C-alpha positions in Angstrom: 100.5 204.4 16.7 100.3 204.4 20.4 100.9 201.6 23.6 101.2 198.7 21.0 104.4 199.0 20.1 104.6 198.3 16.1 101.1 198.5 15.4 98.2 201.2 14.5 94.8 201.5 15.3 92.9 202.5 12.3 89.5 203.0 13.7 90.8 206.6 14.4 90.5 208.5 11.7 93.6 209.6 9.5 92.1 213.3 8.7 90.2 215.3 11.3 87.5 216.2 9.0 86.0 218.9 11.8 89.3 220.9 11.7 90.7 222.9 8.2 93.9 221.7 9.0 92.5 217.7 8.7 90.3 218.8 5.4 93.4 220.3 3.9 95.5 217.4 4.1 92.8 215.1 3.1 91.6 217.4 -0.2 95.6 217.0 -0.7 95.3 213.5 -0.5 92.3 213.2 -2.6 93.2 215.1 -5.4 96.2 213.9 -6.0 96.5 213.6 -10.1 98.0 210.1 -9.3 94.8 208.5 -8.1 94.1 208.7 -11.9 96.2 206.2 -12.7 94.4 203.4 -11.0 92.4 200.8 -13.3 88.5 199.9 -12.7 90.0 196.5 -11.4 92.5 198.5 -8.3 89.4 200.7 -7.7 87.0 197.6 -7.1 89.7 196.1 -4.9 90.1 199.0 -2.6 86.4 199.1 -2.4 86.4 195.5 -1.1 89.5 196.5 0.8 87.8 199.1 2.8 84.7 197.4 3.2 86.7 194.8 5.0 88.3 196.8 6.9 85.8 198.8 8.2 83.8 195.8 8.7 86.6 194.3 11.1 86.8 197.9 12.8 82.7 197.8 13.5 83.0 194.7 15.2 86.1 195.7 17.4 84.0 198.3 18.5 85.7 200.8 21.2 89.2 199.2 22.0 90.0 199.8 18.2 91.4 197.8 15.5 95.0 197.5 15.6 96.9 196.4 12.5 100.6 196.2 11.1 102.1 198.6 9.5 101.8 197.0 6.0 98.0 196.6 6.8 97.9 199.8 7.5 99.2 200.9 4.1 96.5 198.5 2.4 93.9 200.3 4.2 95.0 203.9 3.9 95.8 203.1 -0.2 91.9 201.8 -0.9 90.6 204.9 1.3 92.5 207.3 -0.8 91.7 205.8 -4.0 87.5 205.1 -3.0 88.0 209.2 -1.7 89.1 210.2 -4.8 87.3 207.9 -7.2 84.1 207.0 -5.7 81.0 209.2 -4.9 79.8 209.1 -1.4 76.1 209.0 -2.1 76.0 206.0 -5.0 79.0 204.0 -4.0 80.0 204.4 -8.0 83.0 205.4 -9.8 83.1 209.6 -10.7 84.0 209.9 -14.5 87.5 209.8 -14.7 87.9 213.7 -16.5 85.2 214.4 -13.6 86.6 213.7 -10.7 88.3 216.2 -9.0 91.5 214.5 -8.7 91.4 215.5 -12.4 90.9 218.9 -12.0 94.8 220.1 -12.7 95.4 217.8 -15.4 91.9 219.6 -17.6 92.0 222.5 -16.1 94.9 223.6 -17.1 94.5 223.3 -21.0 91.0 225.3 -20.7 93.1 228.3 -18.6 95.9 228.1 -20.7 93.4 228.8 -23.8 91.5 231.4 -22.5 94.6 233.5 -20.9 96.1 233.8 -24.6 97.0 237.4 -24.8 95.0 239.0 -28.0 92.0 236.3 -28.3 89.7 236.8 -31.1 86.2 236.3 -30.3 85.9 232.9 -31.8 88.5 232.2 -29.5 87.2 233.7 -26.2 83.7 232.0 -27.1 85.2 228.8 -27.6 87.4 228.5 -24.5 84.3 229.8 -22.0 82.0 227.2 -23.6 84.4 224.7 -23.0 85.2 225.5 -19.5 81.4 226.0 -18.9 81.0 222.3 -20.8 83.6 220.7 -17.8 82.2 222.7 -15.2 78.3 221.6 -15.6 80.0 218.2 -16.0 82.4 218.0 -12.9 78.6 219.6 -11.2 77.0 217.4 -12.2 78.8 214.6 -11.4 79.9 215.7 -7.8 76.7 216.8 -6.7 74.7 215.2 -4.2 72.8 212.3 -5.2 69.8 211.8 -3.4 68.0 214.9 -5.8 67.9 213.1 -9.5 67.6 215.1 -12.4 66.1 214.0 -16.0 67.7 214.0 -19.3 65.5 217.2 -19.8 66.6 219.2 -17.2 70.4 218.7 -17.5 70.5 219.5 -20.9 68.1 222.8 -20.1 71.0 223.9 -17.1 73.4 222.8 -19.8 72.2 225.3 -22.1 71.5 227.9 -19.6 74.9 227.7 -17.5 77.0 227.6 -21.3 75.1 230.7 -22.9 75.2 232.5 -19.9 78.9 232.2 -19.5 79.7 232.6 -22.4 77.5 236.3 -23.0 79.4 237.2 -19.5 82.7 237.1 -21.0 81.7 238.0 -24.5 80.7 241.0 -22.9 83.9 242.2 -19.9 86.1 241.3 -23.0 84.7 243.7 -25.3 83.9 246.7 -22.4 87.5 246.6 -20.9 89.0 247.9 -23.9 86.5 250.8 -23.7 87.2 252.1 -20.6 88.8 255.7 -20.5 91.2 254.6 -18.3 95.6 254.6 -18.5 96.8 251.7 -20.6 98.7 250.2 -17.8 95.5 250.2 -15.5 93.4 249.0 -18.8 96.0 245.8 -19.3 95.7 245.1 -15.6 91.7 244.8 -16.0 92.2 242.8 -19.4 94.1 240.3 -17.8 91.5 239.9 -14.8 88.5 239.7 -17.6 88.8 235.7 -17.4 88.8 235.6 -13.7 85.6 237.9 -13.3 83.9 235.8 -16.3 84.6 232.7 -15.0 84.1 233.2 -11.5 80.6 235.0 -12.3 79.4 231.9 -14.8 80.3 229.3 -12.5 77.9 230.8 -9.8 75.4 230.6 -12.7 76.2 227.2 -13.8 76.4 225.3 -10.8 72.9 226.9 -9.9 71.6 226.1 -13.1 73.1 222.4 -13.0 71.4 221.8 -8.8 68.6 224.0 -8.9 66.8 221.3 -7.9 68.6 220.9 -4.7 67.3 224.3 -3.6 64.1 223.5 -5.0 63.4 220.0 -3.4 66.0 219.9 -1.1 68.4 217.4 0.0 68.6 215.0 2.5 69.1 215.7 6.2 70.5 212.9 8.5 71.3 212.9 12.7 74.6 210.6 13.7 74.8 209.2 16.6 76.9 206.2 18.2 76.1 203.0 19.2 76.7 202.7 22.8 78.4 198.8 22.4 80.6 199.3 19.5 80.9 203.5 19.5 80.3 203.6 15.8 78.4 206.2 14.1 74.7 205.6 12.5 72.8 207.6 9.7 69.7 208.6 10.8 67.7 210.2 7.7 65.6 212.9 8.7 64.3 214.1 5.2 65.0 216.5 2.8 65.3 220.2 3.1 65.2 223.1 0.6 67.1 225.1 2.6 70.2 222.7 3.2 70.4 222.1 -0.4 70.6 226.0 -1.0 73.3 225.8 1.7 75.0 223.1 -0.6 74.9 225.1 -3.7 75.8 227.9 -2.3 79.3 226.5 -0.1 80.0 224.9 -3.3 79.8 227.7 -5.7 81.6 229.7 -3.1 84.6 227.3 -3.3 84.2 227.4 -6.8 85.5 231.2 -6.7 87.8 230.4 -4.4 89.9 227.9 -6.4 89.6 230.7 -9.4 91.4 233.2 -7.7 95.1 232.3 -7.2 94.5 230.3 -10.7 93.4 233.0 -13.0 95.1 236.4 -11.0 98.7 235.4 -9.7 99.5 233.9 -12.8 99.0 237.1 -15.1 100.4 239.1 -12.8 103.6 237.5 -12.6 103.8 237.2 -16.0 103.0 240.7 -16.4 106.0 242.0 -14.0 108.3 239.1 -15.9 107.2 240.4 -19.8 108.0 243.9 -17.7 111.6 243.3 -16.5 112.5 241.6 -19.8 112.1 238.2 -19.1 111.4 236.8 -21.9 113.4 238.7 -24.9 115.0 237.1 -27.5 114.8 234.6 -29.9 113.0 231.8 -28.0 111.3 234.4 -26.1 107.7 233.1 -27.0 108.6 229.7 -26.0 109.7 230.5 -22.8 106.7 233.2 -21.8 104.1 230.1 -22.6 106.5 227.6 -20.7 106.6 229.4 -17.9 102.7 230.6 -18.0 101.9 227.1 -18.2 103.9 226.4 -15.3 102.2 228.9 -13.2 98.6 227.7 -13.9 99.8 224.4 -13.4 101.1 225.1 -9.5 98.3 227.5 -8.6 95.7 224.4 -10.1 97.6 221.9 -7.7 98.3 224.0 -4.7 95.2 225.9 -4.3 92.4 223.5 -5.5 92.3 221.6 -1.8 92.9 225.1 0.2 89.4 226.5 -1.6 87.5 223.0 -1.3 88.5 222.3 2.1 87.3 225.8 3.5 83.6 223.9 3.7 83.3 220.5 4.9 82.0 218.0 2.5 79.5 216.5 5.4 78.3 219.9 6.1 76.8 220.8 9.6 73.9 223.2 10.7 71.6 223.6 13.0 67.7 222.4 13.2 66.2 225.7 13.4 68.3 227.0 10.6 65.8 224.6 8.3 62.3 224.2 7.8 60.0 224.0 10.8 59.6 220.0 10.2 63.5 220.1 11.6 63.0 222.3 14.2 61.8 219.0 16.9 65.4 217.5 16.6 68.2 218.9 19.2 71.4 218.9 18.6 73.6 219.4 14.7 72.1 217.9 11.6 74.2 217.1 8.7 73.8 216.8 5.0 76.2 216.4 1.5 77.5 219.2 0.4 78.5 217.9 -2.8 81.8 219.7 -4.4 
């Protein structure tokens, strides 16, 4: 809201995506599980609303497009649904279970299974397979879509990612009990096995699924502003393997950042509470399970946005860091990092 009382200029971005704080607020909005309740019809209407308002914004140009509070609410809600559910490259809905807004409910189940005490070998294998299968689907659904993969390439990447993750998890879970360290240290290390296996396998997973981005490159573009209406224009410069490598590395780092609090903090807190006798009595196991699931859910919900907000979705780099053919361009260039 500015000098026009009761009106809002929606041509100005709601979130400053150039700053970490702005990206953090943006991802808390777009990863809200409440957006999963929107029907297909509501998503289609949201896309129409966004298209309508953004065409008006473009027509208004530098003067800005001023609306009342009800119109602003419609636009903000529509943008939230589009940003949380529609892939920026294809303009089509991301399958519901694989949206980042579904991250908390889907991963809550998997994390609970992976953190079960005294897990058998079959249990370790199953939950690692389930986790990496979900990761493959999420990585593929949210990847930069300027690179296409054949069903055979997807299948090969899936097998490589899941096989590697299971091998890592089983190896680490069997290694820790054999270490010659104090029982307390061994207990802590055992609780960190899920994090170590998930984090390392997650890097392998996203690298396998998005290997073509690193080999063939992703689209690099320049952004310029129209001198008349001030709208942003995109100029595609070509595909860059180096930009693809940056995109995959940044996405992998974000996934590791996400796993750190979720698979480390709840086990540590549970260990502390157990040692203090918080789960004694006839209902001790029930209270323990409920507490652990609550901690996992809070960690997933609170720490996912800070992790994925660390790197901008519209990644920026200098032409000098890319292949020689891009060095003729001045100023920053951009590419879609993917999630």
